[in-house]
C-alpha positions in Angstrom: 2.1 -77.4 44.4 -1.4 -76.0 44.2 -2.5 -78.1 47.1 0.3 -76.8 49.2 -0.3 -73.2 48.1 -4.1 -73.3 48.9 -3.5 -75.0 52.2 -0.8 -72.5 53.1 1.7 -75.3 53.6 4.7 -73.1 52.7 7.4 -75.7 53.5 5.6 -78.3 51.3 5.4 -75.7 48.5 9.0 -74.9 48.8 9.9 -78.6 48.5 7.8 -78.9 45.4 9.3 -75.8 43.9 12.8 -77.1 44.6 11.9 -80.3 42.6 10.3 -78.2 39.8 13.3 -75.9 39.4 15.7 -78.8 39.7 13.9 -80.6 36.9 13.9 -77.5 34.7 17.3 -76.1 35.3 19.9 -78.8 36.0 22.3 -79.4 38.9 23.4 -76.0 40.2 22.1 -76.3 43.8 22.6 -72.6 44.6 20.5 -71.6 41.5 17.9 -74.2 42.3 17.4 -73.1 45.8 17.4 -69.4 44.8 14.9 -70.0 42.1 12.6 -72.0 44.3 12.9 -69.4 47.1 12.0 -66.5 44.7 8.9 -68.5 43.4 7.8 -69.2 47.0 8.3 -65.6 48.0 6.2 -64.5 45.0 3.5 -66.9 45.9 3.4 -65.8 49.5 3.2 -62.1 48.4 0.4 -62.9 46.0 -1.6 -65.2 48.3 -3.4 -62.9 50.7 -6.8 -61.8 49.5 -7.7 -59.0 49.0 -4.5 -57.4 50.5 -1.8 -59.0 48.4 1.3 -57.4 47.0 1.3 -57.8 43.2 4.3 -55.5 42.8 6.4 -57.5 45.3 5.3 -60.8 43.6 6.3 -59.4 40.2 9.7 -58.3 41.5 10.4 -61.8 42.8 9.3 -63.3 39.5 11.5 -60.8 37.6 14.4 -62.1 39.7 13.4 -65.7 39.0 13.2 -65.1 35.2 16.6 -63.3 35.4 18.0 -66.5 36.9 16.4 -68.5 34.1 18.0 -66.2 31.5 21.4 -66.7 33.1 21.0 -70.4 32.7 19.3 -70.6 29.3 19.7 -67.2 27.7 16.0 -66.7 27.7 13.6 -65.0 28.3 15.0 -62.0 26.5 13.4 -59.6 29.0 12.8 -61.0 32.5 10.7 -58.0 33.3 8.3 -58.7 30.5 8.2 -62.4 31.5 7.4 -61.5 35.1 4.7 -59.0 33.9 3.0 -61.7 31.8 3.2 -64.2 34.7 1.5 -61.8 37.1 -1.1 -60.9 34.4 -2.3 -64.5 34.4 -2.2 -64.5 38.2 -4.5 -61.4 38.2 -6.8 -63.0 35.6 -7.0 -66.1 37.6 -7.8 -64.2 40.8 -10.7 -62.4 39.0 -12.0 -65.7 37.7 -11.8 -67.3 41.2 -14.4 -64.7 42.3 -16.5 -64.8 39.1 -16.3 -68.5 38.1 -19.3 -68.5 35.8 -18.2 -65.5 33.7 -17.2 -66.5 30.2 -15.3 -63.2 29.9 -12.9 -64.1 32.8 -12.4 -67.6 31.3 -11.4 -66.1 28.0 -9.2 -63.5 29.7 -7.4 -66.2 31.7 -6.8 -68.4 28.6 -5.5 -65.4 26.7 -3.2 -64.5 29.6 -1.7 -67.9 29.9 -1.4 -68.1 26.1 0.5 -64.8 26.0 2.9 -66.0 28.6 3.6 -69.3 26.7 4.0 -67.4 23.5 6.6 -65.1 25.0 8.5 -67.8 27.0 8.6 -70.4 24.2 8.6 -68.2 21.1 5.6 -70.0 19.7 2.4 -68.7 18.1 -0.9 -68.3 19.9 -2.5 -71.0 17.8 0.1 -73.6 18.8 0.1 -73.0 22.5 -3.6 -72.2 23.1 -4.6 -75.9 23.7 -2.0 -76.1 26.5 -3.4 -72.9 28.0 -7.0 -74.2 27.8 -6.0 -77.4 29.6 -4.1 -75.4 32.3 -7.1 -73.2 32.8 -9.3 -76.3 33.2 -6.9 -77.5 35.9 -7.2 -74.1 37.6 -11.0 -74.3 37.5 -10.8 -77.8 39.1 -8.5 -76.4 41.7 -10.8 -73.5 42.4 -13.7 -75.9 42.8 -11.6 -78.0 45.2 -10.9 -74.8 47.3 -14.6 -73.9 47.3 -15.5 -77.5 48.5 -13.2 -77.3 51.5 -9.6 -78.3 50.3 -9.9 -82.0 51.2 -6.8 -84.0 50.4 -9.0 -87.0 49.5 -11.1 -85.0 47.1 -11.9 -86.7 43.7 -11.2 -83.4 42.1 -7.4 -83.6 42.7 -6.8 -86.5 40.3 -8.8 -84.6 37.7 -6.8 -81.5 38.2 -3.6 -83.5 37.9 -4.8 -85.0 34.7 -5.6 -81.6 33.2 -2.2 -80.3 34.2 -0.6 -83.4 32.5 -2.6 -82.7 29.3 -1.5 -79.0 29.5 2.2 -79.7 29.9 2.1 -82.6 27.3 0.5 -80.2 24.8 3.1 -77.5 25.6 6.0 -80.0 25.3 4.7 -81.2 22.0 4.7 -77.6 20.7 8.1 -76.9 22.0 9.5 -80.1 20.5 7.5 -79.5 17.3 5.8 -82.9 17.5 2.3 -84.0 16.8 0.2 -83.6 20.0 
């Protein structure tokens, strides 16, 4: 998804989002398509730099989380979930333009951690490892962007591996398993 986003291949991103929402939400095709469309719209509103539309992106994510709540009963407050989502997007954007700043790295890990805590009802201590791995994947993605967005870049498998570690750690927490 990140490759499609950073290469502005919106149809590829939409296809990836349809797969993602389908895996996470079941078989209701209308909800899958609506959720994927809302996520795509949010990404497209967020993408331009520096003239993006954070309020529009947040509104789309609020609608997305409202759909999630209809299906699963959570998150309790879709507006809060959307706000936390956009918070990490903002922190990531700041980190993209100050990659060597320890402060922006800490801020990004904290932002992703807060989102995970809220969405999954877990403590910061239990989800922080997942957030650290996800931020590592973001750093690799940002390096890939700075190096020209080549699809044959050796950074892409490293990014994928970091994302797998992030989601495996998160899944272990949610299932209350040993990581």
